[in-house]
N, C-alpha and C positions, 0 to 999 in steps of 0.2 A: 945466729941472727934471728931475732924474734919477728913475728909477722906484724904488719902495721896495725895500729889500733882499730881501724875500720874492719879488718879481717877478724881480729879478736872479737869484736862486738858481734859480727855476723855468726861466728862459731858459737858464742855464748847464747845468742838468740835462737839458733838452730837447736842447740842442746836443750834450752829451756822449753821450746815448743814441743820437742820430742818427748821430754819428760812429762809435760802437762798433758799431751795427748795420751800417753801411756797410762797416766793416772786416771784420766777421764774414761778410757775405754775398759780398763781392768775390771771394775765392778760389773759392767754389763757382761763381759766375757765370763767372769766368775759366776754370775747369776745364771747365765745361759747353760753353763756346765752343770750347775746345781739343779736347774729345772729339768735338764735332760736326765740327770742321775735319778731324780725323784720319779719322773714320768716313766722311766724304764721299769720301775717297780710296780706299776699299775697295769691293769688290763686295758686301759683306755689312753694309750700314749698320746694320740693326736688331741683328744679332748683335754687331757691334762696340760699339754704344752700351751694350747690356746687359752685355757683358763688362767694359768699362772703367768704367762707372758702378757696377758691383757691388763695386768695390774702394774703400773709404773713403779710401785714400791718394791717390786721384786728385784730391781737393779741393785739395791743395797741390802737386800734381805739375806740373812743366814738361814740355815735349815729351819730353825724354830720360827723365824719370820715368815718363811714360806708356808709353814703350818698355820700360822695366824691368817695369812692371806687366803689360804684354802678354806679355813673355817669362816672367815668373813663372807666369802662367796657362798658357802653352804647356808649360812644364816640368812643372807639376802634371798637366796632361792627358797628357803623354807618360809620366810615371811611373805614373799610374793605368792607362793603357792597357797598359803593360808588365806590371803586376801582373795585369791581366785576362787577358793572353796566357798568363801562367804558370798561372792557374786553368784556362783552356781546355785547355792542354797536359796538365794532370793529369787531365782528365775524358774525354779521347778516346783511342781506339786506332786511329783511321783514319789510315793512313800518309800519305795526301795532305794531310790536314788538319794532321797533326803537322809535315810538311815546311813547309807554308806558315806555320804558327805559329812554327816555329823560325826561319825567315827573318825574320819580322816581329819576333821577339824581338831578334835581332841588330840589325835596323834601328832599333828603338826605343832600344836601349842607345846606339847612335851618335847618334840624334836628341837624346837627353837631354844627352849631352856637347856636341853642337853648339849647343844652345840655351843651355847654361850658358856656353860660350865666347862666344856672341853677347852675352849679358848683361854679361860682363866687358868685352867690346869696347865696348859702349855706355858703360859706366862710365869707360873710358879714352878716350872720344870717337873711337874708331877705327870709324867708321860703315861703311867699306868692308868690313872684316873681319866686322862684325856682320851686314851684308847677306849676305855669303857663307855664314856659318854658318846663318842663318835659312833661306836658300834650300835649303841641303843638308838641313836637317831636314824641310822640306816635301817634298822629293824622297823621303825615307824613307817618309813616310806614303803617298805615291802608289805607290811601289814595293811596299810592303806590300799595298796594296789589289789591285794587279795580280797579285800572286803567287797569289791564290786562283783567279783565272780561268785562270791558266796551268798549273795542275796537270793531270795526265793526265785525271783526271775533274774537270772544272771545278766549283768549289765556290762557294756563296754566301759572301761574306765576313762573318764575325761581328764584324768590326772596322770596318765602313763608317762608322758614326756617329762613332766615335772618330777614325778617319783624317780624316774630313771636318772635324771640329772642330779637330784639330791644324793642318790646312791653313789653315783660316780664321783661327786665332790667329796663324799665321805671316804671313798676309796683312796682318793688322793691324800686326804688328811691321814688316813691309816698308814699309807706308804711312808709318809714323812715321819710319823710317830715311830714306825719300825726302825727307820734310819737314826732317829734320835736316841733310841734305847741304848 
């Protein structure tokens, strides 16, 4: 004896909703596992999770997609830091500070280019070049930071937080590149 049509319809509806819900939640679950896997490879787990989870595109991103997301965030940080450097240069007359900021300005122009090159390299699946460009951009933020201490009159860096964040974002990208190899 077969169930009445209304029971069949309810069973089909239940199965359809269950499958639709499973399809909808799977990418998020997949991306969360991927974010955790990546972030466990960095020294900055909490920062990494916050950064990658803050981008809605991560829900459907594969590993290379997460790399692009990390690089987009690093590019945005480098550009905002460059703008901040310009502001600081316009507000100071201290020659030592102007020298250090000028050096940082040049370093950040290079870092932006290097990060954009790295993003293109990931899109071309040239992970060795991407790794090289990310590493170079991280060196720029480190060199910028050191430039303040090396002035004739050692200066506290007004860019410490920015430099640190760019370095951490680079670390996330490098962890992803390591997993992509």
